[in-house]
C-alpha positions in Angstrom: 25.1 51.2 -54.3 23.3 48.5 -52.4 24.0 44.8 -52.7 21.4 42.0 -52.1 22.5 38.5 -52.7 20.4 36.7 -55.3 19.8 33.4 -53.6 17.0 31.6 -51.6 18.2 30.1 -48.3 16.6 28.4 -45.3 18.8 28.1 -42.2 18.6 26.7 -38.7 21.3 27.3 -36.1 23.4 29.9 -38.1 23.6 33.4 -36.6 25.1 36.1 -38.8 27.2 38.4 -36.9 27.4 42.1 -37.8 25.3 41.8 -40.9 26.3 41.1 -44.4 29.6 42.6 -45.6 30.4 42.9 -49.3 32.9 44.4 -51.8 33.0 45.2 -55.5 35.9 45.3 -57.8 36.2 44.7 -61.6 32.6 43.8 -61.9 32.7 41.1 -59.3 30.9 41.1 -56.1 31.9 39.3 -52.9 29.8 38.8 -50.1 31.3 38.0 -46.6 29.4 36.2 -43.9 30.7 36.2 -40.3 28.6 33.4 -38.7 28.1 31.7 -35.3 27.0 28.1 -35.4 24.9 26.1 -33.2 25.8 22.4 -32.4 23.9 21.0 -35.4 23.3 24.1 -37.7 22.0 23.3 -41.2 20.5 25.0 -44.3 19.5 24.8 -47.9 20.6 27.2 -50.7 19.9 27.8 -54.2 21.1 30.8 -56.4 20.3 31.8 -60.1 24.1 32.6 -60.4 27.1 30.2 -60.2 29.1 30.9 -57.2 32.5 30.1 -55.5 32.1 29.5 -51.7 35.4 30.0 -49.8 35.9 29.3 -46.2 38.2 31.9 -44.7 38.0 30.8 -40.9 36.8 28.0 -38.8 36.8 27.6 -35.0 36.0 24.2 -33.4 36.9 20.7 -34.0 34.6 19.7 -36.9 33.6 20.6 -40.5 31.2 22.6 -42.6 29.5 20.0 -45.2 28.0 21.1 -48.5 25.9 18.4 -50.2 24.3 18.5 -53.8 20.6 17.8 -53.1 20.1 15.7 -56.3 23.3 13.6 -56.5 24.1 13.4 -52.8 27.8 14.5 -53.8 29.4 16.5 -50.9 32.5 18.6 -50.2 33.7 18.9 -46.6 35.3 22.1 -45.3 37.5 21.3 -42.4 40.3 24.0 -42.9 40.5 27.7 -43.9 40.7 28.6 -47.5 38.8 25.4 -48.7 36.6 26.1 -51.7 33.6 24.8 -53.4 32.1 25.7 -57.0 28.3 25.7 -56.8 26.7 25.8 -60.3 23.7 28.1 -61.1 20.4 26.6 -60.0 21.9 23.8 -58.0 20.2 23.1 -54.8 22.7 22.7 -52.0 22.3 21.5 -48.4 24.8 22.5 -45.7 25.4 21.1 -42.1 27.8 21.9 -39.4 29.3 19.3 -37.0 31.5 20.5 -34.2 32.1 24.2 -35.3 31.2 27.2 -33.5 32.3 29.8 -35.8 32.6 30.2 -39.6 33.8 33.1 -41.9 33.0 32.5 -45.5 33.0 34.4 -48.7 30.6 33.9 -51.6 31.7 35.1 -55.0 28.7 35.1 -57.5 29.7 34.9 -61.2 27.4 37.0 -63.4 27.2 36.7 -67.2 
């Protein structure tokens, strides 16, 4: 079985280490991203599926911010195991300040 995340993204300053890792259990797919971050990395993301975004590890004195494009609401991830729920079809912008490494898990919810 091959897994390809159903999402559109544009990133600048993020570098995925070792490629996409993923696991399946009880009908749930989780993708794991091991990422190096440049000083001011940023991106834009949208998916047809709702998703939980979970930060597992951070390195550096800073944060990873997720901001809803339409409303401007944001969630700042400054510590491991912080989470954000991202509804289906919601455009989200991300930005890094002061981090050099991020290990994150995305868990899409289908159906």
